[in-house]
ROPARO-377466 format. One record per residue (C-alpha): residue number from 1; residue in one letter; x, y, z. Coordinates in steps of 0.02 Angstrom, whole numbers. Example, Ala and Ser with C-alpha at 12.3 -4.5 7.8 and 13.67 -1.06 7.14 Angstrom:
// ROPARO-377466
+-----+-----+--------+--------+--------+
!   n ! res !      x !      y !      z !
+-----+-----+--------+--------+--------+
!   1 !   a !    615 !   -225 !    390 !
!   2 !   s !    684 !    -53 !    357 !
+-----+-----+--------+--------+--------+
END
This chain:
// ROPARO-377466
+-----+-----+--------+--------+--------+
!   n ! res !      x !      y !      z !
+-----+-----+--------+--------+--------+
!   1 !   m !  -1467 !    840 !    -53 !
!   2 !   k !  -1281 !    852 !    -15 !
!   3 !   l !  -1274 !    665 !     19 !
!   4 !   f !  -1364 !    630 !   -146 !
!   5 !   i !  -1238 !    736 !   -243 !
!   6 !   t !  -1094 !    648 !   -156 !
!   7 !   l !  -1163 !    477 !   -199 !
!   8 !   v !  -1193 !    526 !   -380 !
!   9 !   s !  -1017 !    597 !   -394 !
!  10 !   a !   -943 !    436 !   -323 !
!  11 !   f !  -1047 !    333 !   -444 !
!  12 !   i !   -988 !    437 !   -593 !
!  13 !   l !   -807 !    417 !   -537 !
!  14 !   i !   -826 !    229 !   -525 !
!  15 !   i !   -911 !    215 !   -694 !
!  16 !   s !   -786 !    330 !   -779 !
!  17 !   s !   -640 !    233 !   -709 !
!  18 !   q !   -694 !     81 !   -808 !
!  19 !   n !   -655 !    176 !   -969 !
!  20 !   q !   -482 !    231 !   -912 !
!  21 !   d !   -330 !    134 !   -966 !
!  22 !   n !   -214 !     53 !   -840 !
!  23 !   f !    -92 !    198 !   -840 !
!  24 !   s !   -229 !    323 !   -796 !
!  25 !   i !   -291 !    215 !   -652 !
!  26 !   l !   -112 !    194 !   -589 !
!  27 !   m !    -93 !    384 !   -592 !
!  28 !   s !   -253 !    396 !   -489 !
!  29 !   l !   -172 !    286 !   -357 !
!  30 !   k !    -16 !    394 !   -363 !
!  31 !   e !   -123 !    550 !   -337 !
!  32 !   s !   -209 !    466 !   -189 !
!  33 !   a !    -39 !    430 !   -110 !
!  34 !   m !     18 !    609 !   -136 !
!  35 !   d !   -144 !    674 !    -60 !
!  36 !   i !   -110 !    573 !     98 !
!  37 !   i !     66 !    646 !    114 !
!  38 !   e !     -2 !    822 !     92 !
!  39 !   q !   -139 !    793 !    221 !
!  40 !   n !     -8 !    732 !    347 !
!  41 !   q !    129 !    858 !    306 !
!  42 !   k !    105 !    961 !    464 !
!  43 !   k !    110 !    804 !    572 !
!  44 !   i !    270 !    748 !    486 !
!  45 !   n !    353 !    918 !    510 !
!  46 !   t !    296 !    964 !    686 !
!  47 !   n !    414 !    951 !    835 !
!  48 !   k !    350 !    910 !   1009 !
!  49 !   d !    352 !   1095 !   1055 !
!  50 !   g !    240 !   1136 !    908 !
!  51 !   s !    376 !   1216 !    802 !
!  52 !   m !    397 !   1164 !    621 !
!  53 !   a !    548 !   1076 !    550 !
!  54 !   d !    549 !   1063 !    360 !
!  55 !   k !    609 !    884 !    333 !
!  56 !   r !    584 !    898 !    144 !
!  57 !   i !    468 !    748 !    150 !
!  58 !   d !    337 !    822 !     37 !
!  59 !   k !    228 !    745 !    -97 !
!  60 !   a !    353 !    785 !   -235 !
!  61 !   f !    490 !    693 !   -140 !
!  62 !   i !    380 !    541 !   -107 !
!  63 !   a !    317 !    539 !   -286 !
!  64 !   k !    492 !    536 !   -360 !
!  65 !   k !    563 !    408 !   -237 !
!  66 !   t !    411 !    294 !   -256 !
!  67 !   f !    401 !    302 !   -444 !
!  68 !   d !    588 !    272 !   -466 !
!  69 !   a !    573 !    119 !   -352 !
!  70 !   y !    416 !     62 !   -444 !
!  71 !   v !    500 !     68 !   -615 !
!  72 !   k !    648 !    -31 !   -547 !
!  73 !   a !    534 !   -159 !   -463 !
!  74 !   t !    439 !   -192 !   -624 !
!  75 !   e !    585 !   -194 !   -746 !
!  76 !   n !    582 !   -384 !   -757 !
!  77 !   a !    394 !   -398 !   -773 !
!  78 !   d !    306 !   -448 !   -935 !
!  79 !   w !    258 !   -264 !   -954 !
!  80 !   n !    330 !    -94 !   -912 !
!  81 !   v !    256 !     75 !   -873 !
!  82 !   s !    235 !    123 !  -1057 !
!  83 !   n !    138 !    -39 !  -1088 !
!  84 !   l !      3 !     21 !   -966 !
!  85 !   k !    -55 !    154 !  -1088 !
!  86 !   g !   -201 !     92 !  -1190 !
!  87 !   s !   -209 !    -72 !  -1094 !
!  88 !   h !   -359 !   -138 !   -996 !
!  89 !   d !   -285 !   -306 !   -946 !
!  90 !   k !   -346 !   -346 !   -770 !
!  91 !   q !   -195 !   -443 !   -710 !
!  92 !   q !    -77 !   -311 !   -774 !
!  93 !   l !   -177 !   -173 !   -687 !
!  94 !   a !   -187 !   -268 !   -522 !
!  95 !   s !      0 !   -302 !   -525 !
!  96 !   a !     38 !   -120 !   -569 !
!  97 !   l !    -68 !    -52 !   -427 !
!  98 !   a !     -2 !   -174 !   -297 !
!  99 !   t !    179 !   -148 !   -349 !
! 100 !   f !    162 !     40 !   -337 !
! 101 !   l !     83 !     36 !   -164 !
! 102 !   s !    214 !    -88 !   -101 !
! 103 !   q !    355 !     26 !   -159 !
! 104 !   a !    270 !    178 !    -81 !
! 105 !   r !    264 !     85 !     85 !
! 106 !   i !    449 !     45 !     73 !
! 107 !   v !    489 !    228 !     39 !
! 108 !   i !    392 !    279 !    195 !
! 109 !   a !    479 !    143 !    297 !
! 110 !   g !    648 !    206 !    238 !
! 111 !   i !    616 !    384 !    297 !
! 112 !   q !    523 !    334 !    456 !
! 113 !   p !    671 !    379 !    569 !
! 114 !   i !    672 !    555 !    493 !
! 115 !   i !    484 !    574 !    515 !
! 116 !   n !    499 !    520 !    697 !
! 117 !   t !    647 !    630 !    745 !
! 118 !   d !    631 !    811 !    804 !
! 119 !   s !    754 !    945 !    748 !
! 120 !   d !    846 !    924 !    914 !
! 121 !   g !    870 !    738 !    882 !
! 122 !   s !    740 !    674 !   1006 !
! 123 !   e !    614 !    539 !    963 !
! 124 !   n !    441 !    599 !    914 !
! 125 !   p !    329 !    459 !    844 !
! 126 !   k !    192 !    534 !    737 !
! 127 !   g !     73 !    388 !    715 !
! 128 !   f !    108 !    396 !    528 !
! 129 !   y !    197 !    241 !    465 !
! 130 !   p !    189 !    124 !    312 !
! 131 !   a !     33 !     27 !    363 !
! 132 !   v !    -65 !    186 !    402 !
! 133 !   f !     -5 !    268 !    242 !
! 134 !   g !    -56 !    116 !    141 !
! 135 !   r !   -229 !    103 !    219 !
! 136 !   l !   -268 !    288 !    199 !
! 137 !   t !   -206 !    286 !     19 !
! 138 !   a !   -313 !    133 !    -19 !
! 139 !   d !   -467 !    217 !     57 !
! 140 !   n !   -437 !    374 !    -46 !
! 141 !   f !   -411 !    272 !   -204 !
! 142 !   f !   -570 !    169 !   -175 !
! 143 !   d !   -671 !    329 !   -160 !
! 144 !   k !   -602 !    385 !   -330 !
! 145 !   t !   -616 !    221 !   -426 !
! 146 !   g !   -715 !     87 !   -336 !
! 147 !   i !   -559 !    -24 !   -342 !
! 148 !   k !   -520 !   -101 !   -173 !
! 149 !   i !   -340 !   -119 !   -113 !
! 150 !   k !   -306 !   -203 !     53 !
! 151 !   q !   -150 !   -251 !    148 !
! 152 !   t !   -169 !   -419 !    231 !
! 153 !   t !    -65 !   -547 !    323 !
! 154 !   l !    -68 !   -709 !    420 !
! 155 !   g !     51 !   -620 !    538 !
! 156 !   k !    180 !   -755 !    578 !
! 157 !   g !     73 !   -813 !    723 !
! 158 !   y !     26 !   -638 !    780 !
! 159 !   g !   -114 !   -609 !    655 !
! 160 !   a !   -152 !   -442 !    574 !
! 161 !   r !   -101 !   -290 !    674 !
! 162 !   n !   -262 !   -200 !    631 !
! 163 !   s !   -395 !   -335 !    635 !
! 164 !   k !   -529 !   -216 !    568 !
! 165 !   y !   -436 !   -176 !    407 !
! 166 !   n !   -305 !   -311 !    379 !
! 167 !   t !   -380 !   -479 !    430 !
! 168 !   p !   -385 !   -591 !    275 !
! 169 !   d !   -550 !   -656 !    209 !
! 170 !   e !   -565 !   -837 !    152 !
! 171 !   w !   -498 !   -805 !    -23 !
! 172 !   e !   -351 !   -706 !     48 !
! 173 !   k !   -310 !   -840 !    177 !
! 174 !   a !   -295 !   -972 !     40 !
! 175 !   a !   -199 !   -850 !    -72 !
! 176 !   l !    -75 !   -806 !     66 !
! 177 !   i !    -40 !   -990 !     99 !
! 178 !   k !    -12 !  -1018 !    -86 !
! 179 !   l !     95 !   -861 !    -96 !
! 180 !   e !    210 !   -929 !     40 !
! 181 !   n !    251 !  -1074 !    -77 !
! 182 !   i !    273 !   -978 !   -239 !
! 183 !   y !    329 !   -799 !   -205 !
! 184 !   t !    514 !   -835 !   -229 !
! 185 !   s !    481 !   -891 !   -406 !
! 186 !   s !    335 !   -775 !   -443 !
! 187 !   e !    369 !   -606 !   -363 !
! 188 !   y !    221 !   -528 !   -453 !
! 189 !   g !     89 !   -636 !   -370 !
! 190 !   f !    -65 !   -711 !   -453 !
! 191 !   g !   -248 !   -678 !   -484 !
! 192 !   e !   -412 !   -756 !   -541 !
! 193 !   e !   -593 !   -718 !   -580 !
! 194 !   v !   -701 !   -754 !   -427 !
! 195 !   s !   -890 !   -766 !   -430 !
! 196 !   d !  -1010 !   -778 !   -283 !
! 197 !   g !  -1156 !   -820 !   -395 !
! 198 !   s !  -1221 !   -644 !   -421 !
! 199 !   n !  -1060 !   -543 !   -439 !
! 200 !   s !   -895 !   -576 !   -525 !
! 201 !   n !   -733 !   -490 !   -473 !
! 202 !   y !   -552 !   -509 !   -523 !
! 203 !   r !   -449 !   -543 !   -367 !
! 204 !   f !   -260 !   -527 !   -359 !
! 205 !   i !   -129 !   -547 !   -223 !
! 206 !   y !     45 !   -471 !   -227 !
! 207 !   p !    181 !   -523 !   -104 !
! 208 !   l !    238 !   -402 !     31 !
! 209 !   v !    417 !   -453 !     67 !
! 210 !   i !    518 !   -389 !    214 !
! 211 !   k !    652 !   -263 !    163 !
! 212 !   k !    786 !   -188 !    274 !
! 213 !   a !    681 !    -32 !    301 !
! 214 !   c !    539 !   -140 !    371 !
! 215 !   l !    642 !   -215 !    513 !
! 216 !   s !    622 !    -69 !    632 !
! 217 !   c !    438 !   -116 !    649 !
! 218 !   h !    434 !   -300 !    603 !
! 219 !   g !    608 !   -368 !    645 !
! 220 !   d !    700 !   -412 !    805 !
! 221 !   p !    696 !   -416 !    951 !
! 222 !   k !    538 !   -519 !    933 !
! 223 !   g !    405 !   -470 !   1059 !
! 224 !   e !    471 !   -293 !   1085 !
! 225 !   k !    355 !   -144 !   1052 !
! 226 !   d !    391 !    -43 !    895 !
! 227 !   i !    358 !    142 !    860 !
! 228 !   s !    174 !    111 !    828 !
! 229 !   g !    149 !     17 !    991 !
! 230 !   y !    130 !   -154 !    908 !
! 231 !   v !    237 !   -305 !    948 !
! 232 !   k !    380 !   -345 !    829 !
! 233 !   e !    360 !   -514 !    745 !
! 234 !   g !    544 !   -557 !    720 !
! 235 !   y !    545 !   -558 !    530 !
! 236 !   k !    707 !   -570 !    431 !
! 237 !   v !    749 !   -483 !    268 !
! 238 !   g !    673 !   -579 !    122 !
! 239 !   e !    534 !   -662 !    221 !
! 240 !   l !    355 !   -647 !    163 !
! 241 !   r !    259 !   -524 !    273 !
! 242 !   g !     91 !   -541 !    187 !
! 243 !   g !     11 !   -475 !     30 !
! 244 !   i !    -76 !   -332 !    -54 !
! 245 !   s !   -248 !   -389 !   -107 !
! 246 !   i !   -336 !   -308 !   -255 !
! 247 !   i !   -520 !   -324 !   -299 !
! 248 !   l !   -569 !   -261 !   -472 !
! 249 !   p !   -758 !   -250 !   -496 !
+-----+-----+--------+--------+--------+
END
């Protein structure tokens, strides 16, 4: 019975999301991101000895930093935040969602050294970093709306770090190759209607570009292990890391 109620609730959420405007759906993604911060707050604030150190990295802090960065990142787009209200344009929605999540990742990357440092200054990796934050947020958001967000990459020869979640499908492989050629002139990515014969979805890809904050995990020295235990790929600032893939049913 409990499973049935859960499934019905999920179905109602998915159906109701179709009647929401783009701003409401964006706010749902924002709420998902804040939920993830709240769920990981103790991990972020706990020293190795189990004591708590309030690092002021709470959901309010992340929300403000992310939304400020989001507004700045979209100021040259064909739309702005106020245009999202009352709009149901698929490309606009996909771009809005992907841009927000990309900025949220950059915010997490920027404060990663604070997250990973105990109050005495010693290193304390928490297993909570931009890729994990993005995946958990996307999972939470999918449960609320039925809209799928995925981080994917060709990996500069290394492939996706998490093959289960981030390996590109055939559409994404082709999109990433195309993105490598156009992202400097089209920083907001591109999308198209895709049909498999029985279902039609709108698919969109948004470029994930390496920022300074990303270098601690993805920069030099190439081949060295980063805080998450993965090998650094040797990216430089401004290079294309991959993309955020959106599937709108």
